[in-house]
C-alpha positions, -999 to 999 in steps of 0.1 A, spaced: -761 212 555 -746 227 523 -709 230 520 -694 265 523 -664 278 504 -639 296 527 -628 328 512 -594 343 520 -571 371 509 -534 363 509 -506 387 520 -473 375 504 -449 401 517 -450 394 554 -431 372 577 -445 355 608 -428 366 640 -434 332 656 -421 307 631 -405 328 603 -428 316 576 -435 340 547 -472 347 539 -504 352 558 -541 348 551 -571 369 561 -605 354 561 -632 375 545 -661 351 547 -679 319 536 -698 315 504 -727 291 502 -732 287 464 -765 267 468 -778 284 500 -773 276 537 -795 245 536 -804 232 571 -786 261 588 -819 280 585 -834 255 610 -809 268 636 -808 305 627 -841 321 618 -824 349 598 -812 324 572 -847 313 562 -847 335 531 -814 321 518 -820 284 524 -818 276 487 -802 308 473 -765 318 470 -754 335 502 -722 352 514 -714 353 551 -688 380 557 -661 376 583 -663 398 613 -637 411 637 -637 433 668 -650 466 655 -642 455 619 -606 445 624 -600 411 609 -566 395 619 -542 377 597 -532 340 603 -499 323 595 -502 296 569 -477 275 588 -482 278 626 -516 294 630 -501 325 647 -529 351 646 -526 389 648 -519 420 629 -492 432 605 -466 457 617 -485 469 648 -503 455 678 -527 465 704 -555 474 680 -587 459 693 -568 434 714 -548 418 686 -510 414 690 -484 422 663 -479 388 646 -463 397 613 -437 421 599 -438 434 563 -408 424 542 -395 441 511 -387 415 484 -369 442 463 -344 448 491 -334 411 491 -306 404 467 
């Protein structure tokens, strides 16, 4: 099987409510630069991209993709909870207010 490259966006202005770490990541997919290789043996829909570059986009409940702490793996949403079953896991911080 070909190696996939994990793709993330990084949110720098949030603090984890569980461990206090600053920063969170949100996965937006996997990129297979040389195709999915032998994955097409397991998943018929991949036949056409066995040897072609392919992007597998991350999915969440109804489109909501949670953030994950880079330190403790706490997973959830920023500034609010309860959306599609995800809890509030991060709080936005204002770096300009810190002196």
